[in-house]
TIGU-736035 format. One record per residue (C-alpha): residue in three letters; x, y, z. Coordinates in steps of 0.5 Angstrom, whole numbers, padded with zeros to 4 digits, always signed. Example, Ala and Ser with C-alpha at 12.3 -4.5 7.8 and 13.67 -1.06 7.14 Angstrom:
2
ALA+0025-0009+0016;SER+0027-0002+0014;
//
This chain:
311
UNK+0003-0027-0014;UNK-0003-0023-0017;UNK-0003-0026-0024;UNK-0002-0032-0022;UNK-0008-0032-0017;UNK-0012-0029-0022;UNK-0010-0035-0027;UNK-0011-0040-0022;UNK-0017-0039-0018;UNK-0021-0039-0024;UNK-0023-0047-0021;UNK-0018-0047-0016;UNK-0022-0044-0008;UNK-0029-0042-0007;UNK-0031-0038-0002;UNK-0037-0036-0004;UNK-0041-0042+0000;UNK-0036-0040+0007;UNK-0038-0032+0007;UNK-0045-0032+0010;UNK-0042-0032+0017;UNK-0043-0029+0024;UNK-0042-0021+0022;UNK-0035-0020+0027;UNK-0033-0014+0032;UNK-0031-0009+0031;UNK-0024-0011+0035;UNK-0026-0018+0031;UNK-0024-0015+0026;UNK-0016-0012+0028;UNK-0016-0005+0026;UNK-0009-0003+0025;UNK-0009+0001+0032;UNK-0013-0003+0035;UNK-0011-0009+0039;UNK-0013-0016+0037;UNK-0018-0018+0042;UNK-0018-0027+0039;UNK-0010-0026+0043;UNK-0007-0029+0038;UNK-0002-0028+0031;UNK-0004-0036+0031;UNK-0011-0038+0031;UNK-0015-0045+0030;UNK-0020-0043+0025;UNK-0027-0047+0024;UNK-0032-0048+0020;UNK-0036-0043+0024;UNK-0031-0038+0026;UNK-0029-0037+0018;UNK-0033-0030+0016;UNK-0029-0027+0022;UNK-0022-0028+0019;UNK-0025-0027+0013;UNK-0026-0020+0015;UNK-0021-0019+0019;UNK-0016-0020+0011;UNK-0020-0014+0010;UNK-0014-0010+0015;UNK-0009-0015+0016;UNK-0006-0020+0010;UNK-0009-0027+0013;UNK-0005-0035+0013;UNK-0009-0040+0012;UNK-0006-0047+0013;UNK-0010-0053+0012;UNK-0007-0059+0016;UNK-0009-0065+0020;UNK-0006-0069+0025;UNK-0004-0074+0021;UNK+0000-0071+0016;UNK+0007-0072+0016;UNK+0009-0066+0012;UNK+0005-0060+0016;UNK+0008-0062+0022;UNK+0014-0060+0019;UNK+0012-0055+0015;UNK+0006-0052+0020;UNK+0012-0049+0027;UNK+0016-0046+0019;UNK+0010-0041+0018;UNK+0008-0040+0026;UNK+0016-0038+0027;UNK+0016-0034+0021;UNK+0008-0031+0022;UNK+0011-0029+0030;UNK+0017-0025+0027;UNK+0012-0021+0022;UNK+0009-0018+0029;UNK+0002-0017+0026;UNK+0003-0015+0020;UNK+0000-0022+0018;UNK-0004-0027+0021;UNK-0003-0035+0021;UNK-0010-0039+0021;UNK-0010-0046+0023;UNK-0015-0051+0019;UNK-0016-0058+0021;UNK-0019-0061+0016;UNK-0022-0067+0017;UNK-0025-0063+0023;UNK-0028-0056+0018;UNK-0029-0061+0012;UNK-0034-0055+0009;UNK-0028-0050+0010;UNK-0023-0057+0006;UNK-0028-0057+0001;UNK-0028-0049+0000;UNK-0021-0049-0002;UNK-0022-0055-0005;UNK-0016-0058-0001;UNK-0014-0065-0006;UNK-0007-0065-0001;UNK-0004-0063+0005;UNK-0001-0057+0008;UNK-0005-0054+0003;UNK-0003-0046+0005;UNK-0007-0041+0002;UNK-0006-0033+0004;UNK-0014-0029+0004;UNK-0013-0020+0003;UNK-0019-0017+0002;UNK-0023-0023+0002;UNK-0020-0024-0003;UNK-0016-0033-0003;UNK-0008-0032-0006;UNK-0006-0039-0007;UNK+0002-0039-0004;UNK+0004-0046-0005;UNK+0003-0054-0003;UNK+0007-0059+0001;UNK+0013-0057+0006;UNK+0018-0052+0004;UNK+0024-0050+0006;UNK+0024-0043+0011;UNK+0027-0038+0006;UNK+0022-0041+0001;UNK+0017-0040+0006;UNK+0020-0033+0008;UNK+0020-0030+0001;UNK+0013-0033+0000;UNK+0011-0030+0006;UNK+0014-0023+0003;UNK+0011-0023-0003;UNK+0005-0023+0000;UNK+0006-0017+0004;UNK+0007-0014-0002;UNK+0001-0017-0006;UNK-0002-0014+0000;UNK+0001-0008-0001;UNK-0002-0006-0008;UNK-0008-0007-0005;UNK-0009-0003+0001;UNK-0009-0008+0006;UNK-0003-0006+0011;UNK-0005-0006+0018;UNK-0002-0010+0023;UNK-0005-0012+0030;UNK-0002-0012+0037;UNK-0003-0017+0041;UNK-0002-0017+0049;UNK+0003-0022+0050;UNK+0007-0024+0043;UNK+0012-0019+0040;UNK+0007-0015+0037;UNK+0010-0008+0041;UNK+0018-0010+0039;UNK+0021-0008+0033;UNK+0022-0014+0028;UNK+0029-0017+0027;UNK+0032-0014+0021;UNK+0031-0018+0016;UNK+0038-0019+0012;UNK+0039-0015+0004;UNK+0038-0019-0002;UNK+0043-0021-0006;UNK+0044-0017-0012;UNK+0040-0019-0018;UNK+0036-0025-0013;UNK+0033-0016-0010;UNK+0033-0015-0018;UNK+0029-0021-0019;UNK+0024-0019-0014;UNK+0024-0013-0016;UNK+0021-0015-0024;UNK+0016-0020-0021;UNK+0012-0014-0018;UNK+0012-0009-0024;UNK+0010-0016-0027;UNK+0016-0017-0031;UNK+0017-0024-0030;UNK+0022-0025-0037;UNK+0027-0020-0033;UNK+0026-0024-0027;UNK+0027-0030-0030;UNK+0033-0027-0032;UNK+0035-0025-0027;UNK+0034-0032-0023;UNK+0039-0035-0029;UNK+0045-0029-0028;UNK+0044-0032-0021;UNK+0045-0039-0022;UNK+0051-0038-0027;UNK+0055-0034-0023;UNK+0052-0040-0018;UNK+0050-0046-0019;UNK+0049-0049-0011;UNK+0045-0042-0010;UNK+0039-0047-0009;UNK+0033-0040-0006;UNK+0035-0038-0014;UNK+0033-0044-0017;UNK+0027-0045-0012;UNK+0026-0038-0016;UNK+0026-0039-0022;UNK+0022-0045-0022;UNK+0016-0041-0018;UNK+0017-0035-0023;UNK+0017-0039-0029;UNK+0011-0041-0028;UNK+0009-0035-0025;UNK+0009-0033-0033;UNK+0006-0040-0036;UNK+0001-0039-0033;UNK-0001-0030-0034;UNK-0006-0029-0038;UNK-0008-0038-0039;UNK-0016-0038-0037;UNK-0017-0045-0034;UNK-0023-0046-0038;UNK-0020-0045-0045;UNK-0013-0050-0042;UNK-0018-0055-0041;UNK-0021-0056-0048;UNK-0016-0055-0052;UNK-0012-0061-0047;UNK-0019-0066-0047;UNK-0019-0065-0055;UNK-0011-0066-0054;UNK-0010-0072-0051;UNK-0003-0072-0054;UNK+0000-0064-0055;UNK+0003-0062-0051;UNK+0003-0056-0049;UNK-0004-0056-0048;UNK-0002-0061-0044;UNK+0003-0057-0039;UNK-0002-0051-0039;UNK-0007-0055-0036;UNK+0000-0059-0031;UNK+0002-0052-0029;UNK-0005-0049-0028;UNK-0007-0055-0023;UNK+0000-0054-0020;UNK-0001-0047-0018;UNK-0009-0048-0016;UNK-0006-0054-0011;UNK-0008-0059-0015;UNK-0001-0062-0015;UNK-0002-0070-0016;UNK-0008-0068-0022;UNK-0001-0064-0025;UNK+0004-0070-0025;UNK-0001-0075-0027;UNK-0003-0071-0032;UNK+0004-0071-0034;UNK+0006-0078-0033;UNK-0001-0081-0038;UNK+0002-0076-0043;UNK+0010-0079-0043;UNK+0007-0086-0043;UNK+0002-0085-0048;UNK+0008-0081-0053;UNK+0013-0084-0058;UNK+0020-0085-0055;UNK+0023-0079-0058;UNK+0017-0074-0056;UNK+0018-0077-0049;UNK+0025-0072-0046;UNK+0020-0066-0046;UNK+0014-0068-0041;UNK+0019-0072-0037;UNK+0024-0065-0036;UNK+0017-0062-0035;UNK+0016-0067-0030;UNK+0023-0066-0026;UNK+0022-0057-0026;UNK+0015-0058-0023;UNK+0019-0064-0017;UNK+0022-0058-0016;UNK+0017-0054-0013;UNK+0014-0058-0009;UNK+0020-0061-0006;UNK+0025-0068-0006;UNK+0022-0070+0000;UNK+0015-0068-0001;UNK+0010-0076-0001;UNK+0007-0074-0007;UNK+0014-0072-0011;UNK+0015-0079-0009;UNK+0010-0083-0012;UNK+0011-0079-0018;UNK+0019-0080-0019;UNK+0018-0087-0017;UNK+0013-0088-0023;UNK+0016-0084-0028;UNK+0023-0089-0026;UNK+0018-0096-0028;UNK+0016-0092-0034;UNK+0024-0090-0036;UNK+0026-0097-0035;
//
């Protein structure tokens, strides 16, 4: 997660225009031993109040949910985000942004498509995912977020009146051994070992959808590790039919939340290539479809275009 944020955020999220906000009071900052006077683990934020939530992220990781009333996938994802946030009992705060009512925030996060979910850790943005994703995947990404926050010294929690903050969080069932092995490898930055663990899990149980989702995510992490966005785009512009150059930019676009851009790039490449080179592009597209989810409208549209190019 750390590496993907470093690679993707060079072109994905720009919060520089959003930092000059009113300074929050100490209570708003959410110290680990204080009561959150805003009174909620889940709260709506605006262009004007973003500075408060940015400051809060220095003590408690904040998950930002960019949504809109007209967005069907948002209505699927938001209740899951709220449920998982409340279960964590103050270790995470969920900040909801209506992109229609808050255009400056939408622009700052470069929300080209929604739902888009980004975390804030110590004032720094960390991409999480775009599109509606299953609850189990949300839980996995939140677990990774807490690990990343701890690595950066953000380990506070807030006590919220009227919420479940005083109750002990429900004990999570232990991960299967190979999943635990993969998580440990991801935490240490050894993505190759994580890939191997997930591949073993799938070999043992081909229906293990959590392992399949984890494998796709960690393969993306592995591929974008060390990539420079500007260099990758320059290489892709210089070689419009260079498979690796186009794959690199598509991966970075997915990591940065620019899902439609990634799919369009690879579909245009597929259309331009001779038949013998097309299977590699189709395989990469199918893998990137799996990262976003089969029911996402962007995936459905891209699959339809791919089918029309195939037949």
